[in-house]
C-alpha positions in Angstrom: -114.3 11.3 31.8 -112.6 11.8 34.9 -112.7 8.7 37.2 -115.0 11.1 39.6 -118.5 11.2 38.7 -119.9 14.5 37.5 -122.1 16.2 39.9 -125.5 17.3 38.8 -124.6 20.9 38.3 -121.9 19.5 36.3 -123.9 17.1 34.0 -126.1 20.2 33.4 -123.2 22.3 32.2 -122.1 19.2 29.9 -125.3 19.0 28.3 -125.0 22.6 27.1 -121.7 22.1 25.7 -122.7 19.0 24.0 -125.2 21.4 22.3 -123.1 24.3 21.5 -119.6 23.6 22.0 -117.1 25.5 22.0 -118.9 28.2 24.4 -117.7 30.9 26.4 -118.4 31.2 30.3 -121.2 33.8 29.3 -123.1 31.5 26.7 -123.0 28.7 29.4 -124.2 31.0 31.9 -126.9 32.5 29.9 -128.2 29.0 29.2 -128.0 27.7 32.9 -129.8 31.1 34.0 -132.8 30.1 32.1 -133.8 27.2 34.5 -131.6 28.2 37.4 -130.5 31.2 39.5 -126.7 31.3 39.7 -124.3 33.7 39.4 -121.9 34.1 36.7 -118.8 33.7 38.8 -120.5 30.4 40.0 -120.9 29.4 36.4 -116.7 30.3 35.9 -115.5 28.6 38.8 -117.6 25.3 38.0 -116.1 25.2 34.5 -112.6 25.9 35.9 -113.3 23.0 38.6 -114.4 21.0 35.6 -111.4 21.4 33.7 -109.4 20.4 36.9 -111.1 17.0 36.9 -110.8 16.4 33.0 -114.2 16.9 32.1 -113.8 20.0 30.0 -111.1 21.5 28.2 -110.7 25.1 27.1 -108.9 27.3 24.1 -108.2 30.7 23.9 -111.3 32.8 22.9 -111.6 36.6 22.2 -109.9 38.9 24.3 -109.2 37.4 27.9 -112.0 34.9 27.3 -111.9 31.2 27.0 -114.1 28.8 24.9 -114.7 25.5 27.0 -116.0 22.1 25.6 -116.6 18.6 27.2 -113.9 16.0 26.6 -115.9 13.2 26.1 -118.8 12.9 23.6 -122.5 12.8 25.1 -123.0 9.0 24.8 -119.5 8.2 26.4 -120.1 10.2 29.5 -123.9 8.8 29.5 -123.0 5.2 29.2 -120.3 5.7 32.4 -122.9 7.2 34.1 -125.6 4.7 33.7 -123.1 1.8 34.5 -122.1 3.8 37.6 -126.0 4.0 38.7 -126.8 0.5 37.9 -123.5 -1.4 39.2 -124.8 -0.9 43.2 -128.2 -2.0 42.1 -127.0 -4.8 40.2 -124.6 -6.0 43.1 -127.4 -5.8 45.6 -129.6 -8.1 43.2 -126.6 -10.9 43.5 -126.0 -10.7 47.0 -130.1 -10.9 48.1 -130.8 -13.4 45.4 -132.2 -16.7 47.2 -131.3 -18.4 43.9 -128.0 -19.9 44.0 -128.0 -22.0 40.8 -125.0 -21.7 38.9 -127.1 -21.0 35.4 -128.8 -18.0 36.9 -125.5 -16.6 38.7 -123.5 -16.8 35.4 -126.3 -15.1 33.4 -126.1 -12.4 35.8 -122.4 -12.2 35.8 -122.5 -11.9 31.6 -125.4 -8.9 31.9 -122.9 -7.2 34.4 -120.0 -7.7 32.0 -122.3 -6.4 29.1 -123.2 -3.2 31.4 -119.5 -2.8 32.1 -118.4 -2.7 28.8 -121.1 0.1 27.7 
């Protein structure tokens, strides 16, 4: 996965790809259109940007079309997103902790290390 966090729209596209990859833009667009009003060219542009970010890869499809696939498996990307979500919360807990006993801080540091390794 790219070092940049995928946007909400990119995660929606990744979820479709994880279930059905490789997919054409048409297939991705049809699936997104079920729950979101978005144009075909918007879906195409989003996939192109995701390729530039390293989130998806593409291979030639039929005619001039391309088939897109997620670069990483769902679990890997989801673990990274969870870690990015929890990191600021955990750091805030450490900063706001009134308890400074070394055993408690060591325990929190071990938990943080485990979260980073997800």
